C-alpha positions as a printed Julia matrix, in Angstrom:
304×3 Matrix{Float64}:
  75.4   241.73  139.39
  75.06  245.04  139.07
  77.23  248.26  140.15
  76.51  251.81  140.95
  79.41  254.52  140.58
  80.39  256.15  144.01
  81.31  259.34  142.05
  84.57  261.1   142.75
  85.51  261.09  146.06
  85.43  264.35  148.08
  89.05  266.1   148.37
  90.88  267.74  151.24
  88.13  270.82  151.19
  85.21  268.43  151.41
  84.26  269.59  147.67
  82.82  267.03  145.21
  82.66  267.63  141.54
  79.12  267.14  140.06
  78.42  265.74  136.57
  75.78  263.8   134.53
  75.31  260.4   135.63
  74.88  258.01  132.52
  73.44  254.55  133.07
  75.06  251.87  130.94
  73.52  248.55  130.18
  75.57  245.57  128.71
  73.99  242.39  127.23
  75.97  239.28  127.72
  74.4   236.28  125.68
  75.11  232.97  124.39
  74.69  232.53  120.79
  73.29  229.51  118.73
  73.07  228.68  115.05
  69.52  230.14  114.99
  70.57  233.66  113.58
  66.62  234.96  114.56
  66.99  233.5   117.98
  70.16  235.37  118.48
  68.44  238.59  117.35
  65.92  238.35  119.11
  67.52  237.77  122.39
  69.86  240.77  121.72
  66.61  242.75  121.24
  65.17  241.58  124.36
  68.46  242.33  126.13
  67.97  246.01  124.96
  64.52  246.0   126.1
  65.23  244.7   129.46
  68.29  247.11  129.97
  66.26  250.19  128.85
  63.55  249.22  131.21
  65.92  249.22  133.88
  67.0   252.79  133.04
  69.81  252.33  130.89
  70.26  254.94  128.36
  73.46  253.55  126.5
  73.23  249.88  125.45
  76.25  247.87  124.22
  75.99  244.14  122.65
  78.79  241.77  122.35
  80.94  240.93  119.32
  79.06  239.7   116.22
  76.05  239.31  118.37
  73.7   237.98  115.55
  75.42  234.49  115.16
  77.95  232.02  116.38
  81.33  233.51  116.19
  82.15  232.68  112.65
  86.27  232.48  112.76
  87.03  229.22  114.45
  87.66  227.55  110.84
  88.37  229.27  107.6
  85.22  228.53  105.72
  84.08  230.85  102.56
  80.54  229.75  103.49
  80.52  232.05  106.31
  80.84  235.24  104.29
  76.89  234.69  103.41
  76.37  235.73  107.06
  77.8   239.42  106.39
  75.15  242.25  105.69
  75.89  245.71  104.04
  75.84  248.61  106.78
  73.34  249.93  106.79
  71.09  246.88  106.09
  68.54  244.4   107.75
  70.28  243.87  110.81
  71.52  247.2   111.3
  68.19  248.58  110.64
  66.43  246.67  113.69
  69.0   248.08  115.86
  68.26  251.52  114.8
  64.39  250.64  115.4
  65.08  249.49  118.79
  67.2   252.48  119.48
  64.17  254.72  118.6
  61.71  252.46  120.43
  63.55  252.56  123.79
  65.04  255.82  123.47
  68.81  254.45  123.94
  71.94  254.78  122.38
  73.06  251.24  121.2
  76.49  249.98  120.45
  76.25  247.05  117.99
  78.94  244.79  116.47
  78.14  243.26  112.85
  79.78  241.22  110.28
  79.98  243.84  107.66
  79.86  243.4   104.08
  81.29  246.53  102.44
  81.65  245.41   98.82
  82.24  241.92   97.16
  85.48  240.56   98.71
  85.74  243.09  101.41
  84.55  242.4   104.89
  84.7   244.26  108.27
  84.28  243.52  111.79
  82.4   246.57  112.72
  80.72  248.38  115.57
  77.82  250.7   114.63
  76.62  253.51  117.22
  73.03  254.48  116.86
  71.45  257.65  118.75
  68.26  257.78  120.59
  66.35  258.55  117.03
  67.74  255.54  115.6
  70.24  257.66  113.23
  73.68  256.17  112.6
  76.04  258.18  114.84
  79.23  256.62  114.17
  80.88  253.45  112.42
  83.86  251.84  113.5
  85.79  249.15  111.69
  87.96  246.85  113.84
  91.59  247.92  113.44
  93.52  245.05  115.03
  92.64  241.44  113.31
  93.93  238.51  115.28
  95.0   235.23  113.7
  95.22  232.58  116.18
  93.64  228.92  116.81
  90.02  229.42  116.51
  90.36  233.37  116.19
  91.36  233.25  112.27
  89.91  236.6   111.61
  92.36  237.49  109.31
  90.58  235.05  106.79
  87.62  237.09  107.11
  87.96  240.71  107.88
  89.95  243.51  106.33
  91.9   245.95  108.89
  89.58  248.78  109.61
  89.91  252.32  107.97
  88.1   254.3   110.23
  90.84  255.12  112.6
  90.14  255.56  116.26
  87.47  258.0   117.2
  84.86  259.36  119.74
  81.5   259.39  118.52
  79.17  261.99  120.18
  75.55  260.77  121.04
  72.77  262.65  123.11
  73.79  260.51  126.26
  77.62  260.63  125.73
  80.82  260.76  123.72
  81.22  256.87  122.92
  84.4   255.23  122.05
  83.87  252.46  120.19
  86.56  249.68  119.95
  86.57  245.66  119.26
  87.83  242.78  121.17
  91.37  242.25  120.04
  91.8   245.96  120.38
  91.89  245.36  124.07
  95.43  244.49  124.06
  96.8   247.76  122.61
  97.39  250.62  124.71
  97.88  252.88  121.64
  94.05  252.16  120.67
  92.7   253.05  124.27
  94.84  256.11  124.34
  93.95  257.45  120.91
  90.19  256.76  121.67
  90.49  258.63  124.92
  92.43  261.7   123.35
  89.61  261.73  120.69
  87.41  262.81  123.6
  85.49  259.41  124.53
  83.92  259.3   128.14
  83.18  255.73  128.05
  85.27  253.05  125.91
  82.97  250.17  124.8
  84.63  246.77  123.66
  82.17  244.46  122.25
  83.99  241.16  122.71
  84.12  237.45  121.83
  86.84  235.92  123.83
  87.05  232.34  125.77
  89.09  229.39  126.88
  90.16  226.67  124.45
  89.77  222.88  125.66
  93.13  221.34  126.49
  94.46  224.57  128.08
  92.95  224.44  131.52
  96.06  225.26  133.24
  96.0   228.73  131.42
  92.54  229.45  131.78
  92.81  231.76  135.39
  95.78  233.38  133.77
  94.28  234.26  130.44
  91.16  235.88  131.97
  93.02  237.91  134.58
  95.54  238.99  132.04
  92.36  240.36  129.85
  90.9   241.77  132.86
  93.99  243.72  134.07
  94.42  245.09  130.52
  90.7   246.49  130.77
  91.24  248.13  134.29
  94.69  249.44  133.04
  93.12  251.41  130.06
  90.63  252.88  132.6
  93.29  254.21  134.71
  95.92  255.27  132.29
  93.49  257.21  130.47
  91.27  258.64  132.88
  88.15  257.12  131.18
  85.28  254.69  132.01
  85.88  251.27  130.4
  83.03  248.68  129.46
  83.62  245.22  127.97
  80.59  243.02  126.87
  81.76  239.65  126.33
  79.75  236.26  125.19
  79.25  233.67  127.17
  78.54  230.08  126.5
  80.24  226.78  124.58
  80.73  226.94  120.84
  82.75  223.92  119.66
  86.14  223.9   121.72
  85.94  227.45  122.72
  83.86  228.44  126.05
  83.46  232.07  126.14
  84.29  233.51  129.69
  81.28  236.2   129.83
  82.59  238.53  132.91
  81.43  241.35  131.38
  82.66  244.45  133.34
  82.68  248.08  133.87
  85.83  250.23  135.24
  85.8   253.84  136.33
  88.69  256.06  135.78
  90.15  255.37  138.75
  90.2   251.59  138.48
  87.4   250.75  140.53
  85.38  247.95  139.42
  81.82  249.17  139.21
  79.97  245.98  137.86
  81.02  242.26  136.88
  78.75  239.96  135.12
  79.18  236.12  135.77
  81.0   233.65  133.84
  78.75  230.86  133.04
  75.31  232.67  131.68
  73.47  235.18  129.72
  73.17  238.63  131.91
  72.12  242.26  131.45
  74.47  244.11  133.5
  73.54  247.54  134.62
  75.97  250.48  135.64
  75.56  254.05  136.5
  78.67  255.95  135.6
  79.26  259.54  136.99
  81.03  261.29  134.28
  82.45  263.76  136.92
  84.7   261.02  137.85
  86.95  261.92  134.39
  87.86  265.04  135.27
  88.42  264.23  139.08
  90.57  261.39  138.0
  92.66  263.25  135.62
  93.36  266.5   137.64
  94.4   263.86  140.44
  96.77  261.66  138.04
  97.62  263.9   135.49
  98.99  261.46  133.09
  97.63  263.66  129.66
  99.95  266.55  131.21
 102.99  264.88  131.38
 103.19  262.77  128.36
 106.21  263.46  126.28
 104.8   263.69  122.76
 108.21  264.78  121.57
 109.63  261.47  122.29
 107.38  258.96  121.02
 108.44  258.97  117.31
 109.42  255.39  117.79
 106.09  254.06  118.14
 105.7   254.45  114.51
 108.27  251.87  113.85
 107.64  248.16  113.73
 110.28  247.34  116.18
 113.34  249.2   117.56
 114.89  252.0   115.98
């Protein structure tokens, strides 16, 4: 499925704000144990999105391999690469070839014993526009990321590119309103979430609730921050995890602009009229009414 932004609605005077329309491409894939095949399908997805006019393309979390964190295995660290490195060079080459901005998620080896879950943003000339290291690191059954990844030290950011201001966040960051708020405050026009989230066998009664909670959080970030939100998720089965796909784009007022299916690879295309950011923020002035003098308690772990 694909969606097209309706743009900001006309106001009482009939006027409509105009702005740049940027076409996004989200590459939702199913991964196997064949690293080269995974990378090849991601590059093919970038090419397919570019052929359909995408100007900014986002890949899913850790797209080059099967999700590595289902068990604590030291051998998995051999899958990590430096940034820049061979994998990011291939993404840079794809950005140059197709003239697109790319958001790619990689297993980064920063130094001996120091690893990150990292989103790298490439501009259309293949240059590295920004690097974001995942800030919130989960530790749940089959999501043992604390074993593999150190928390990011980049802070929350907006990455300027020739197409738009990219707000890179990664998966578990999706559940934190602070992350989305600070990314929007940094100037991001679209928050991108490369993602690997799915259902566990044996939890079938919870599947609908889990998916709808995730989707609701994404929509709420768009509304609360007056920003576009794009999440690109894995699909397919890996061990007892079935990734639920459903990559999605939300407009600043909460309109769902595009939605992929649950069960298969898909290149999702969506047009985003950036004028909708200004339109939404002037109608719902949440940034104007923030009480920054009263939020000091957010710096405490709990209570006062």
